[in-house]
C-alpha positions in Angstrom: 84.3 94.9 128.8 83.8 91.3 127.9 85.9 90.0 125.3 84.1 88.2 122.2 85.6 85.2 120.4 85.6 85.4 116.6 84.6 82.3 115.0 84.7 81.9 111.4 85.1 79.6 108.4 87.9 79.9 105.8 86.4 81.9 103.0 87.0 81.3 99.3 90.2 83.0 97.8 89.5 85.7 95.4 90.7 85.1 91.9 91.1 81.5 92.2 94.7 82.0 94.2 95.8 79.0 96.3 95.6 79.3 100.2 98.5 79.4 102.3 97.8 76.0 103.5 97.8 74.6 99.9 100.9 76.6 98.8 102.9 75.2 101.9 101.6 71.7 101.6 102.6 71.7 97.7 106.0 73.2 98.6 106.9 70.4 101.2 105.4 67.8 98.7 107.5 69.4 96.1 110.4 69.1 98.2 110.0 65.6 99.0 109.2 64.7 95.3 112.7 66.2 94.4 114.3 64.3 97.1 112.7 61.0 95.6 113.7 62.0 92.2 117.3 62.1 93.4 117.0 58.8 95.0 115.4 57.4 92.0 118.4 58.7 90.0 120.8 57.0 92.3 118.6 54.0 92.1 118.8 53.7 88.3 122.8 54.1 88.5 122.9 51.2 90.9 120.4 49.2 88.9 122.4 49.9 85.6 125.5 48.4 87.7 123.6 45.6 89.0 122.2 44.6 85.5 125.8 44.6 84.3 127.2 42.4 87.0 124.3 40.0 86.8 124.4 39.9 82.8 128.1 39.7 82.9 128.4 36.9 85.6 125.9 34.6 83.5 127.6 35.3 80.4 131.0 34.3 82.1 129.2 31.0 83.3 127.8 30.2 80.1 131.1 31.1 78.2 133.0 28.6 80.4 130.4 26.0 79.8 130.7 26.6 76.1 134.3 26.5 76.1 134.3 23.2 77.7 132.0 21.7 75.2 134.0 23.2 72.2 137.2 22.0 73.7 136.0 18.5 73.6 135.1 19.0 69.9 138.5 20.6 69.1 140.2 17.6 70.8 138.6 14.8 68.6 137.2 16.6 65.7 134.7 15.0 63.6 131.2 15.1 62.5 129.9 12.8 65.3 131.5 15.5 67.9 129.9 18.6 66.2 126.6 16.6 66.2 126.9 15.9 69.9 127.7 19.4 70.6 124.7 20.7 68.7 122.5 18.5 70.3 123.6 19.5 73.8 123.1 23.0 72.9 119.8 22.4 71.6 118.9 20.3 74.7 119.7 23.2 77.0 117.2 25.6 75.0 117.5 29.3 76.2 120.4 30.2 78.1 120.0 32.8 81.0 120.5 36.5 80.0 122.1 35.4 76.7 121.1 34.5 73.0 123.2 31.7 71.4 123.9 31.4 67.6 125.6 28.7 66.1 127.1 28.9 62.6 128.8 26.3 60.3 132.0 26.8 58.2 130.0 28.1 55.2 128.4 31.0 57.4 125.0 29.5 57.5 123.1 29.7 61.0 122.5 26.2 62.1 120.9 27.1 65.3 119.5 30.1 67.0 118.3 29.9 70.9 114.8 30.2 71.4 113.0 33.6 72.6 112.8 34.0 76.5 109.6 32.8 77.9 110.0 35.0 81.0 107.7 37.9 80.8 107.3 36.9 77.0 105.8 39.7 74.9 107.0 42.5 77.0 109.9 44.8 77.1 110.8 48.2 79.0 110.5 51.5 77.2 113.3 52.3 74.8 114.4 55.4 76.9 114.4 53.4 80.0 116.5 50.3 78.3 118.9 53.0 77.1 119.4 54.4 80.6 119.7 51.0 82.5 120.9 48.4 79.8 124.8 48.2 79.8 126.5 47.5 76.2 128.1 44.1 75.8 130.2 42.6 73.1 129.6 39.3 71.4 131.6 36.4 72.5 132.7 34.0 69.8 133.9 30.5 70.5 135.3 28.3 67.8 134.4 24.7 67.9 135.7 22.4 64.9 133.7 23.4 61.8 131.1 25.2 64.0 131.4 28.9 65.4 129.2 29.5 68.8 128.3 33.4 69.2 127.2 34.1 72.5 125.2 37.9 72.8 124.4 39.0 76.2 120.7 39.9 76.4 119.8 42.4 79.5 116.5 43.1 78.3 114.8 40.7 80.9 116.8 42.3 83.9 115.8 45.8 82.6 112.2 44.7 82.4 112.4 43.6 85.9 113.9 47.0 86.9 111.0 48.8 85.2 108.5 46.9 86.9 110.1 47.7 90.0 110.5 51.3 89.3 106.6 51.5 88.2 105.8 49.8 91.5 107.9 52.1 93.6 106.6 55.1 91.6 103.1 54.3 92.3 103.8 53.8 96.1 105.8 57.0 96.1 102.8 59.0 94.3 100.6 57.5 97.0 102.8 58.4 99.7 103.3 62.1 98.2 99.4 62.5 97.9 99.2 61.3 101.6 101.8 63.7 102.6 100.0 66.6 100.9 96.7 65.7 102.4 98.1 65.2 105.9 100.4 68.3 105.8 97.3 70.4 104.5 95.0 69.1 107.2 97.8 69.7 109.8 98.5 73.2 108.6 94.8 74.1 108.5 94.4 73.0 112.0 97.4 74.8 113.1 96.7 78.1 111.3 93.1 77.9 111.9 93.4 80.8 114.2 94.7 83.0 111.4 91.1 82.8 109.9 89.9 84.2 113.2 92.4 87.0 113.2 91.5 87.7 109.6 87.9 88.0 110.5 88.5 90.2 113.7 90.6 92.5 111.7 87.7 92.7 109.0 85.2 93.4 111.9 87.3 96.1 113.4 87.9 97.7 110.0 84.0 97.9 109.7 84.1 99.8 113.0 83.0 97.2 115.4 85.8 97.9 118.0 84.6 95.5 120.6 85.8 92.7 118.7 88.6 90.8 120.8 90.6 87.5 120.4 90.8 84.6 122.6 93.7 83.1 124.3 95.4 80.4 122.2 97.7 77.6 123.1 100.4 78.8 120.8 102.6 81.2 122.4 103.3 83.3 119.2 99.5 83.2 118.3 98.8 84.6 121.8 101.2 87.3 121.6 99.5 88.3 118.4 96.3 88.1 119.9 97.3 90.3 122.7 98.7 92.8 120.4 95.6 92.9 118.8 93.3 93.1 121.7 95.6 96.2 122.8 95.2 97.7 119.5 91.2 97.3 119.8 91.4 98.8 123.3 93.4 101.8 121.9 91.1 102.2 119.0 88.0 102.2 121.0 89.4 104.9 123.4 90.5 106.8 120.3 86.8 106.6 118.8 85.5 107.7 122.3 87.7 110.7 122.4 86.8 111.5 118.8 83.2 111.0 119.9 83.5 113.1 123.0 85.5 115.7 121.1 82.8 116.0 118.3 80.3 116.4 121.1 82.0 119.1 122.5 82.3 120.9 119.0 78.7 120.4 118.5 78.0 121.7 121.9 80.3 124.8 121.3 78.8 125.3 117.8 75.3 125.4 119.5 76.7 127.8 122.3 78.0 130.1 120.0 74.9 129.9 117.8 73.0 130.9 120.7 75.4 133.5 121.7 75.2 135.1 118.2 71.2 135.0 118.3 71.2 136.5 121.9 73.6 139.3 120.4 71.1 140.0 117.8 68.3 139.9 120.1 70.1 142.5 122.2 71.2 144.6 119.5 67.5 144.8 118.0 66.3 145.5 121.6 68.9 148.5 121.8 68.2 149.7 118.3 64.1 149.4 118.8 63.6 150.6 122.6 66.6 152.3 123.9 67.8 154.2 120.9 64.2 155.4 120.2 63.9 156.4 123.7 67.3 158.3 123.7 66.1 160.1 120.5 62.9 161.1 122.2 64.9 162.4 125.3 67.0 164.4 122.8 64.1 165.8 121.0 62.5 166.9 124.3 65.7 168.7 125.4 66.1 170.4 122.1 62.6 171.8 122.5 63.5 173.0 126.1 66.5 174.5 124.7 64.6 176.6 122.0 62.1 177.8 124.9 64.5 178.6 127.5 66.8 181.3 126.0 65.6 183.7 128.8 66.2 181.2 131.5 70.2 180.4 131.7 70.1 177.9 134.2 67.2 175.7 132.8 68.9 176.4 129.1 72.3 175.2 130.2 70.8 171.8 131.6 69.1 171.2 128.6 72.1 171.5 126.4 73.8 169.2 128.8 71.3 166.7 128.3 71.6 167.0 124.6 75.5 166.4 124.8 74.8 163.4 127.1 72.3 161.9 124.7 75.1 162.5 122.0 77.5 160.6 123.8 74.8 157.6 124.7 73.9 157.3 120.9 77.8 157.1 120.0 78.3 154.5 122.8 74.9 152.5 121.6 76.2 152.8 118.2 79.6 151.3 119.0 77.9 148.6 120.9 75.6 147.6 117.8 78.8 147.7 115.7 80.1 145.1 117.9 76.9 143.1 118.3 76.1 143.0 114.3 79.1 144.0 112.5 78.2 142.1 109.3 74.9 141.3 107.7 75.3 139.7 104.1 75.6 135.8 103.9 78.8 136.2 101.8 81.3 138.8 102.5 82.6 140.1 99.2 85.4 142.4 100.6 86.6 141.1 104.0 89.4 143.7 104.0 87.0 146.2 103.8 84.6 145.1 106.4 87.6 144.7 108.8 89.0 147.8 108.1 85.9 149.7 108.9 85.8 148.2 112.3 89.2 148.7 113.1 88.8 152.5 112.0 85.9 152.7 114.6 88.1 150.6 117.1 90.9 153.1 116.7 88.7 156.2 117.5 87.9 154.9 121.0 91.4 153.9 121.9 93.6 156.7 120.4 96.4 156.1 122.9 97.1 152.6 121.2 98.9 152.7 117.9 97.5 150.0 115.8 99.6 148.7 112.8 97.2 146.8 110.2 98.7 144.7 107.1 96.0 142.9 105.4 96.4 141.2 102.0 93.5 138.9 101.3 92.9 139.9 97.7 89.4 139.3 96.3 88.7 136.3 98.5 85.1 135.9 99.1 84.2 133.9 102.5 81.2 132.8 104.3 79.6 135.1 106.9 80.5 132.5 109.5 84.3 132.8 108.8 84.3 136.5 108.6 82.3 136.5 111.7 84.9 134.4 113.3 87.9 136.6 112.2 86.1 139.6 113.5 85.3 138.0 117.0 88.8 136.9 117.3 90.3 140.3 116.6 87.7 141.9 118.8 88.6 139.6 121.7 92.3 140.0 121.0 92.2 143.8 121.0 90.0 143.8 124.0 92.7 141.9 125.9 95.5 144.0 124.8 93.3 147.0 126.3 92.5 145.2 129.6 95.7 143.2 130.4 98.5 144.1 128.2 99.4 147.7 128.9 100.8 148.0 125.5 101.6 150.8 123.2 101.6 149.3 120.1 99.7 146.4 118.2 100.6 144.8 115.0 97.7 143.0 113.1 98.5 140.9 110.0 95.8 138.8 107.8 97.1 137.2 104.8 95.8 134.3 102.5 98.1 131.2 101.9 97.6 128.7 99.2 98.5 125.3 100.2 98.2 121.7 99.2 95.1 121.3 101.3 93.4 124.5 100.1 93.3 128.1 100.7 93.9 129.3 104.5 93.5 132.6 106.3 96.3 133.3 108.4 95.8 135.9 111.3 98.5 137.4 113.6 97.9 139.9 116.6 101.1 140.9 118.4 101.5 143.5 121.1 104.4 145.1 123.0 102.8 144.8 126.5 103.8 142.8 129.5 103.1 139.2 128.1 100.8 136.5 129.4 99.0 137.1 132.8 100.2 133.6 133.9 102.9 131.0 133.4 100.7 128.8 131.1 100.3 129.6 127.5 96.6 128.9 128.0 96.2 132.0 129.8 94.4 130.4 132.7 92.4 132.9 134.7 92.3 135.7 131.9 88.5 135.5 131.5 86.4 133.5 129.1 87.3 135.2 125.9 90.2 133.2 125.0 88.0 130.0 125.6 85.5 131.1 123.3 88.1 132.1 120.7 89.3 128.6 120.9 85.9 127.2 120.4 85.3 129.2 117.4 88.6 128.3 115.6 88.2 124.6 116.6 84.5 124.7 115.3 85.8 125.7 112.0 88.5 123.0 112.0 91.3 125.7 112.3 94.3 126.2 114.3 95.2 128.6 117.3 98.1 129.4 119.2 98.9 131.9 122.1 102.3 132.5 123.3 104.7 135.1 124.7 107.5 136.8 122.8 110.9 136.7 123.5 111.1 140.8 123.7 107.8 141.2 125.7 104.1 141.0 124.7 101.9 138.1 123.3 101.6 137.0 119.7 98.3 135.2 119.0 98.4 133.3 115.7 95.0 131.7 114.0 94.8 129.7 110.8 91.2 129.0 109.3 90.3 127.2 106.2 89.0 129.6 103.7 87.2 127.0 101.4 86.5 124.3 103.6 83.3 125.4 105.7 80.8 123.0 105.6 76.9 123.6 106.3 76.9 121.7 109.4 80.0 123.3 110.9 78.9 126.8 110.0 77.2 129.0 112.6 73.8 129.9 112.0 72.9 133.7 111.5 
């Protein structure tokens, strides 16, 4: 059988759920993003330390320079010295990473360093500044009648850190987006065979058992494909077996229907032709008997003809009872119909003791089921008479209510010599058991035949009492 390769495109996901490719890509991106955040936290901690060292170093240099200037004023205190100090400070302007304020002896501010021109008008967010800007104390330096107040200012360093962080965050987002897209593309390419496998399973579920998967480069996917192909082969074999079994059952049903029709035809012929002929012969013999009272030899022969015709009529009546035991479409009393047949059978075989135990209640079964039960009993009793050499036969027929409906359970056991062969199928014992099995199979029942430990054969049959479908029933 040629293998068919399934090709399919990914289908939209029901309910808006994310595909496996997207979920794995998002998970991997989230992991990398988490690691990026951890690294960002470490970077913030190192940045805070760097800002602290940078501002602290600048403050120390500035403090040393101011101490030198203040020392000159303290050595020669005079108004000119203070003015020169103030002029030197003003000429310097903005001191790196520090704000300088000069206060005179009366507490009045005489000088304040200008605002920074580096990235003027901008500042880092308050929350970021709180994280990255260390806290510094003011440095006060006395110079005669002036007080120099040096205040460390890490805002520019914090703003630089914020700009670097923003730039790194932008690159990180771009890289994470690239990672997501690349990962999803790679997963989509690597897991594309799963879409083929999914499509193959759907087609197999729809009954297209010829579907097969190709050979994949991946060892694991190839093992999965081999397992699927093996499963598909077994399914196809099972379907073929089921089709063959259904065909055999249909053939059995047709054969049984033809057999029943042939039986009805034979019974009609016996009733219409042979029975009428025997009745005519009996009437003629009776007339001879009435007119030959003075002829003993002829009179005796005529009486013998009447006796023989009576026996032939009884035999024909028995044959008709076997051929057409039931006539109505629905049997209202199965026990009564079977009991009538068993009484008639017992009359023909008085040497066999028949024990009957039937409890079917008021169950109403179709004529097909009743006919199947009767044929099984007929065949079973016939086998006992012909093959078992038994003295007693036990027949039980009960109803059982189970989860899957009501069942008729039939048991026929004898105390004879057992099966005619070693196989429980009783090969070689005739076609009766084969027909019995076909009847039970046509009604979707169960049949078992086995030897008993103490001798004899036990036949058990289970037939569904309320699940006989029209297409399974045997036509009448």
